[in-house]
C-alpha positions as CSV (number, residue, x, y, z in Angstrom):
1,M,-8.9,15.1,26.1
2,K,-9.6,17.0,22.9
3,E,-9.1,14.9,19.8
4,K,-6.3,16.1,17.5
5,R,-6.7,16.7,13.8
6,V,-4.3,14.6,11.7
7,V,-2.6,15.7,8.4
8,V,-0.1,14.3,5.9
9,T,3.0,16.4,5.4
10,G,5.5,14.2,3.7
11,L,5.6,11.4,1.1
12,G,8.3,9.0,0.0
13,T,8.3,5.8,-2.1
14,I,10.2,3.3,-4.1
15,N,8.2,1.1,-6.5
16,P,8.2,-0.5,-10.0
17,L,7.4,2.9,-11.6
18,A,9.8,5.2,-9.8
19,H,11.9,6.0,-6.8
20,S,10.0,9.2,-5.8
21,A,6.5,10.2,-5.0
22,D,6.4,12.9,-7.7
23,E,7.7,10.7,-10.5
24,T,5.3,7.9,-9.5
25,W,2.4,10.4,-9.7
26,Q,3.4,11.7,-13.1
27,K,3.8,8.2,-14.5
28,L,0.4,7.1,-13.1
29,C,-1.2,10.1,-14.7
30,Q,0.4,9.2,-18.0
31,G,-1.0,5.6,-17.7
32,N,2.4,4.0,-17.6
33,S,2.7,0.4,-16.3
34,G,5.5,-0.9,-14.2
35,I,4.8,-4.6,-14.9
36,K,7.5,-6.5,-16.9
37,K,8.8,-10.0,-17.4
38,I,10.7,-11.3,-14.4
39,T,14.5,-11.3,-15.1
40,S,15.9,-11.7,-11.6
41,F,15.3,-15.5,-11.3
42,D,14.4,-18.4,-13.5
43,T,10.6,-18.6,-14.3
44,E,10.7,-21.7,-16.5
45,D,8.6,-23.8,-14.1
46,L,6.3,-21.0,-13.0
47,A,2.9,-20.4,-14.4
48,S,3.2,-16.6,-13.9
49,K,6.4,-15.0,-15.3
50,I,5.7,-11.4,-14.8
51,A,5.8,-8.9,-11.8
52,G,6.3,-5.4,-10.8
53,Q,9.9,-5.2,-9.7
54,V,11.9,-2.3,-8.3
55,T,14.8,-1.6,-10.7
56,D,18.0,0.5,-10.7
57,F,18.2,0.6,-6.9
58,N,21.9,0.4,-5.8
59,H,21.1,-0.5,-2.2
60,K,24.7,-1.4,-1.3
61,E,25.9,2.1,-2.4
62,Y,22.9,3.8,-0.7
63,F,23.3,2.0,2.7
64,G,27.0,1.0,2.5
65,R,28.0,-2.6,2.1
66,K,28.4,-3.3,5.8
67,E,25.0,-2.0,6.8
68,S,23.3,-3.5,3.7
69,R,24.4,-7.0,4.8
70,K,22.4,-6.6,8.0
71,M,19.0,-5.8,6.3
72,D,16.5,-7.6,4.1
73,M,15.3,-5.7,1.1
74,F,11.9,-5.0,2.6
75,T,13.6,-3.0,5.3
76,K,15.8,-1.2,2.8
77,Y,12.8,-0.2,0.8
78,A,11.1,1.1,3.9
79,L,14.2,3.1,5.0
80,Y,14.6,4.6,1.6
81,A,11.0,5.7,1.4
82,T,11.1,7.1,4.9
83,Q,14.2,9.1,4.3
84,H,12.6,10.7,1.3
85,A,9.3,11.3,3.2
86,I,11.1,13.0,6.0
87,E,13.0,15.2,3.6
88,D,9.8,16.0,1.8
89,A,8.2,17.0,5.1
90,Q,11.2,19.1,6.0
91,L,11.1,17.4,9.4
92,K,14.2,18.5,11.2
93,N,13.6,19.6,14.7
94,F,11.1,17.4,16.6
95,D,10.5,15.9,20.0
96,E,11.9,12.4,19.5
97,D,9.8,11.0,22.4
98,N,6.7,12.1,20.5
99,M,7.5,10.6,17.1
100,G,6.4,7.0,16.5
101,V,6.6,4.4,13.8
102,I,4.0,1.9,12.5
103,T,4.8,-0.2,9.5
104,G,2.8,-2.8,7.6
105,T,4.2,-5.8,5.7
106,G,2.4,-8.9,4.7
107,I,5.4,-11.2,4.6
108,G,8.5,-9.5,5.7
109,G,12.0,-10.9,5.0
110,M,11.1,-13.5,2.4
111,V,14.4,-13.2,0.5
112,T,16.4,-13.7,3.7
113,Y,14.2,-16.6,4.7
114,E,14.6,-18.4,1.4
115,N,18.4,-17.8,1.2
116,Q,19.1,-18.9,4.8
117,H,16.9,-22.0,4.6
118,K,18.8,-23.1,1.5
119,R,22.1,-22.5,3.3
120,F,20.8,-24.5,6.3
121,L,19.9,-27.5,4.1
122,E,23.0,-27.4,2.0
123,R,25.7,-26.3,4.4
124,G,24.4,-27.1,7.9
125,A,23.3,-25.2,11.0
126,R,26.6,-23.6,11.7
127,R,26.5,-21.7,8.4
128,V,23.3,-19.9,9.0
129,S,23.9,-16.1,9.3
130,P,23.7,-14.5,12.7
131,Y,21.7,-11.8,11.0
132,F,19.1,-14.3,9.8
133,I,16.4,-13.5,12.5
134,P,17.0,-9.8,12.7
135,K,16.8,-9.5,8.9
136,M,13.7,-11.7,8.5
137,V,11.3,-10.7,11.3
138,S,8.5,-8.5,10.0
139,N,8.8,-5.8,12.7
140,M,12.4,-5.0,11.8
141,A,11.5,-2.3,9.3
142,A,9.8,-0.4,12.1
143,G,12.7,-1.0,14.4
144,Q,15.3,0.1,11.9
145,I,13.3,3.3,11.0
146,A,13.1,4.2,14.7
147,I,16.8,3.6,15.2
148,R,17.8,5.7,12.2
149,F,15.5,8.6,13.0
150,N,15.4,8.4,16.8
151,A,11.7,7.9,16.9
152,R,11.0,6.8,20.5
153,A,7.2,6.9,20.8
154,I,4.8,4.1,19.8
155,N,6.4,1.5,17.5
156,F,5.1,-1.7,16.0
157,N,4.4,-3.6,12.8
158,V,1.0,-4.7,11.4
159,T,0.7,-7.9,9.5
160,S,-2.8,-8.3,8.1
161,A,-2.0,-9.6,4.6
162,C,-2.8,-7.0,1.9
163,A,-4.5,-4.7,4.4
164,S,-1.3,-4.4,6.5
165,S,-0.1,-0.9,5.6
166,A,-3.6,0.5,5.5
167,N,-4.0,-0.7,9.0
168,A,-0.6,0.9,9.8
169,I,-1.9,4.3,8.5
170,G,-5.2,3.9,10.4
171,E,-3.4,3.0,13.7
172,S,-1.0,6.0,13.1
173,Y,-4.0,8.2,12.7
174,R,-5.5,7.0,16.0
175,A,-2.1,7.4,17.7
176,I,-2.0,11.1,16.8
177,K,-5.7,11.7,17.2
178,Y,-5.7,10.4,20.8
179,G,-2.4,12.0,21.8
180,E,0.1,9.1,21.8
181,A,2.4,11.0,19.4
182,D,2.7,14.3,17.6
183,V,4.3,12.8,14.5
184,M,4.0,9.3,13.0
185,I,6.0,7.6,10.4
186,A,3.5,5.3,8.7
187,A,5.0,3.0,6.1
188,G,4.2,-0.1,4.1
189,T,6.9,-2.3,2.6
190,E,7.2,-5.6,0.7
191,A,10.0,-7.4,-1.1
192,S,8.5,-10.8,-1.9
193,V,8.9,-11.1,-5.7
194,T,10.8,-14.4,-5.4
195,A,10.4,-17.8,-7.1
196,F,9.1,-19.4,-4.0
197,T,6.4,-16.7,-3.5
198,V,5.4,-16.7,-7.2
199,A,5.1,-20.5,-7.0
200,G,2.9,-20.3,-3.9
201,F,0.5,-17.8,-5.5
202,S,0.6,-19.5,-8.8
203,I,-0.5,-22.9,-7.4
204,M,-3.5,-21.1,-5.9
205,R,-4.3,-19.7,-9.4
206,A,-4.3,-16.2,-8.0
207,L,-1.8,-14.7,-10.4
208,S,-2.2,-13.5,-14.0
209,T,-0.7,-15.7,-16.6
210,R,-0.8,-13.1,-19.4
211,N,2.9,-13.5,-19.7
212,D,3.2,-12.3,-23.3
213,E,1.6,-8.9,-22.5
214,P,3.0,-7.9,-19.1
215,E,1.9,-4.3,-19.2
216,K,-1.7,-5.5,-20.0
217,A,-1.8,-8.2,-17.4
218,S,-3.2,-6.2,-14.5
219,R,-6.7,-5.3,-15.6
220,P,-8.9,-4.5,-12.7
221,F,-12.7,-4.7,-13.3
222,D,-12.2,-5.9,-16.8
223,K,-14.2,-8.9,-18.0
224,N,-11.0,-10.7,-19.1
225,R,-9.0,-10.3,-15.9
226,D,-7.3,-13.5,-14.9
227,G,-5.5,-12.7,-11.6
228,F,-3.3,-10.2,-9.9
229,V,0.3,-9.3,-10.7
230,L,2.8,-9.6,-7.8
231,S,4.7,-6.5,-7.1
232,E,7.0,-4.9,-4.5
233,G,8.2,-1.6,-3.0
234,A,7.4,0.7,-0.2
235,A,5.7,4.0,0.6
236,T,5.9,6.2,3.7
237,L,3.5,8.9,4.9
238,I,4.6,11.5,7.5
239,M,1.5,12.2,9.6
240,E,1.3,15.0,12.1
241,N,-1.0,16.6,14.7
242,L,-2.3,19.6,12.7
243,E,-1.1,22.2,15.3
244,H,2.3,20.6,15.3
245,A,2.5,20.9,11.5
246,K,1.2,24.5,11.5
247,T,3.6,25.6,14.2
248,R,6.6,24.5,12.1
249,G,5.1,25.8,8.8
250,A,4.8,22.5,7.1
251,K,3.1,22.0,3.8
252,I,0.0,19.9,4.0
253,Y,-1.1,17.4,1.4
254,A,-4.4,16.3,2.9
255,E,-6.1,15.5,6.2
256,V,-6.8,12.0,7.5
257,V,-10.3,12.0,8.9
258,G,-11.5,8.4,9.2
259,Y,-10.6,4.8,9.6
260,G,-12.6,1.6,9.4
261,A,-11.2,-1.9,10.1
262,T,-13.3,-5.1,10.0
263,C,-13.0,-8.8,9.3
264,D,-15.2,-11.0,7.1
265,A,-14.8,-14.0,9.4
266,Y,-15.8,-16.0,6.3
267,H,-12.9,-17.7,4.4
268,I,-9.1,-17.7,4.4
269,T,-8.8,-16.3,0.9
270,M,-12.3,-15.5,-0.6
271,P,-14.1,-12.3,0.3
272,A,-17.4,-12.4,2.0
273,Q,-20.5,-12.7,-0.2
274,K,-21.7,-9.4,-1.5
275,G,-18.7,-7.7,-0.1
276,K,-20.3,-7.3,3.4
277,G,-17.0,-7.0,5.3
278,G,-15.5,-4.4,3.0
279,A,-18.8,-2.4,3.1
280,R,-18.6,-2.3,6.9
281,A,-15.0,-1.0,6.7
282,M,-16.1,1.8,4.3
283,S,-19.1,2.6,6.4
284,N,-17.1,2.7,9.6
285,A,-14.5,5.0,8.0
286,I,-17.2,7.3,6.8
287,E,-18.9,7.3,10.2
288,S,-15.7,8.1,12.0
289,A,-15.0,10.9,9.6
290,G,-18.4,12.4,10.6
291,I,-19.7,12.7,7.1
292,K,-22.4,11.2,4.9
293,P,-21.7,8.7,2.1
294,E,-22.9,11.2,-0.5
295,Q,-20.1,13.5,0.4
296,V,-17.4,11.0,-0.8
297,Q,-16.4,11.7,-4.4
298,Y,-13.6,9.3,-5.1
299,V,-12.6,5.7,-4.0
300,N,-9.1,4.3,-4.7
301,A,-10.2,0.7,-5.0
302,H,-8.3,-2.4,-3.7
303,G,-8.9,-3.4,-7.4
304,T,-6.6,-6.4,-7.6
305,S,-7.7,-7.8,-11.0
306,T,-8.9,-11.1,-9.6
307,P,-12.4,-12.3,-10.7
308,L,-13.7,-12.6,-7.1
309,N,-12.2,-9.5,-5.5
310,D,-13.2,-7.0,-8.1
311,K,-16.8,-8.2,-8.2
312,S,-16.9,-8.3,-4.4
313,E,-15.5,-4.8,-4.0
314,T,-18.0,-3.5,-6.5
315,D,-20.8,-5.1,-4.5
316,A,-19.3,-3.6,-1.3
317,I,-19.3,-0.1,-2.8
318,K,-22.9,-0.4,-3.9
319,L,-23.9,-1.7,-0.4
320,T,-22.1,1.2,1.2
321,F,-23.2,4.0,-1.1
322,G,-26.5,2.9,-2.6
323,D,-27.4,4.9,-5.7
324,H,-24.5,7.3,-5.0
325,A,-22.1,4.4,-6.0
326,Y,-22.8,5.3,-9.6
327,D,-21.8,8.9,-9.1
328,L,-18.4,8.0,-7.6
329,K,-15.1,8.2,-9.4
330,I,-13.2,5.0,-8.8
331,N,-9.8,3.8,-9.9
332,S,-7.2,1.1,-9.3
333,S,-3.5,1.9,-9.0
334,K,-2.7,-1.8,-9.2
335,S,-3.5,-1.6,-12.9
336,M,-0.1,0.0,-13.3
337,L,1.8,-0.8,-10.1
338,G,0.7,-4.4,-9.6
339,H,-0.2,-5.8,-6.2
340,S,2.5,-5.2,-3.6
341,L,0.7,-7.1,-0.9
342,G,1.3,-5.5,2.5
343,A,2.8,-2.3,0.9
344,A,-0.3,-1.6,-1.3
345,G,-2.3,0.3,1.3
346,A,0.5,2.8,1.9
347,L,1.2,3.2,-1.8
348,E,-2.4,3.8,-2.5
349,S,-2.9,6.2,0.4
350,M,0.1,8.2,-1.0
351,I,-1.7,8.3,-4.3
352,V,-5.0,9.5,-2.8
353,V,-3.4,12.4,-1.0
354,Q,-1.6,13.3,-4.3
355,S,-5.0,13.1,-6.1
356,I,-6.5,15.5,-3.5
357,K,-3.6,17.9,-3.6
358,N,-3.5,18.0,-7.4
359,G,-7.2,17.8,-8.1
360,K,-6.8,14.8,-10.5
361,I,-7.3,11.1,-10.5
362,H,-5.3,8.7,-12.7
363,P,-7.0,6.1,-15.0
364,T,-7.5,2.4,-14.5
365,I,-5.6,1.1,-17.5
366,N,-6.4,-2.1,-19.4
367,L,-10.1,-1.8,-18.7
368,T,-11.2,-2.4,-22.3
369,T,-14.0,-5.0,-22.0
370,P,-16.5,-4.0,-19.3
371,D,-17.6,-6.7,-16.9
372,P,-21.4,-6.5,-16.5
373,E,-21.0,-7.4,-12.8
374,C,-18.6,-4.5,-12.4
375,D,-20.7,-1.6,-13.7
376,L,-19.4,1.4,-11.8
377,D,-17.3,4.3,-13.1
378,Y,-13.7,3.0,-12.8
379,N,-12.2,5.9,-14.9
380,P,-10.8,3.7,-17.7
381,Q,-9.8,6.3,-20.2
382,K,-7.5,9.0,-18.9
383,T,-6.5,11.2,-16.0
384,I,-9.3,13.6,-15.2
385,D,-9.7,16.7,-13.2
386,L,-11.6,16.3,-10.0
387,D,-11.9,18.7,-7.1
388,I,-11.9,16.1,-4.3
389,K,-13.1,17.1,-0.8
390,Y,-13.5,13.5,0.5
391,A,-11.9,10.3,-0.7
392,L,-11.5,6.7,0.5
393,T,-8.9,4.0,-0.1
394,N,-9.7,0.3,0.4
395,S,-7.4,-2.5,1.3
396,F,-8.6,-6.1,1.7
397,G,-6.5,-9.1,2.6
398,F,-6.4,-12.9,2.9
399,G,-8.0,-13.9,6.2
400,G,-10.8,-11.5,5.7
401,H,-9.0,-8.4,6.8
402,N,-10.5,-5.1,5.6
403,A,-9.3,-1.6,6.1
404,T,-10.5,1.7,4.7
405,I,-8.9,5.2,5.2
406,A,-10.9,8.4,4.7
407,F,-9.0,11.5,3.5
408,K,-10.2,15.1,3.2
409,K,-8.9,18.1,1.4
410,Y,-7.2,20.4,3.9
411,E,-9.0,23.6,4.4
């Protein structure tokens, strides 16, 4: 069977910066940060008191009170982003049996889990909500998207920590490439900015404690970085068989041309030494795209702002590209969006296709004191023009999960 070409035709998102893909892109290019002090719960006993939180989202009005009661916020974010992506793609008449859904979430219904566990302990087993399990389980965003949009092809959720939605996009790419679907809804979603989650990451000393300067706390590749900033939100990419997209006259943002997924098999939280696992993911994505490393111009880094990850990713890029690593343009969207765990890969893939379409890359903000061990070009100053033909985005997660997606300018 002839392999199909895969393109991106629709984008949708909700995140700490904005409720649309276009506004998110504009704010990223302006260097705006979505990181603020947490106001939705008491942070007195928490070491980290800052996060990237979605604001001004009236979900009860958007979904209706009755339906809203049946869904955790991570599902609501995914549905909102998907609705906007489908509208952006102008996807109206399609074969429902040939449209699939793959989502990625690292944690799933954390808010529901916490609330229902508290109710169980305080009020007993009979007061647990009948919606507890259907709201909490991590595959429910994929199920709800399929129900709402009648997508009856391949459908599942990926949970691979912070690589989850990058894997979801990669598996969606494969599903179209090898003929399992003509259209895929690939989404990443997370709603885990809760006191319990912040406590868990804080006790690991993974989070930034730059609480007095929230907008400056996420500083990937900077010498004074002290941890990542927890975030939330969702992004959806509509991906199509090229012929299907051309037949219906769809606009095309970019082409997906490669995917690499590996495991460090090294440690539950630390990346492998010298970034070997991440390097293999990048090399595999480049190889599957059928290109040479020197043809890649831009890498949207995982760039979490943690001491270990940023150095390891820098090493991985050098291992993959050799001397060409110093010619690459690199940035970290997490400098402004924070780290949305399982949603990050989809958010950053959305940003890469916007970068390709617009011929620009946004800055990595807060990179003011270069780290001698992170000595590549992370574009710290401002948005720059760049005619991008090939780009990569990296996502690496606890457990040693690595995923890299390769994108190409559509020609």
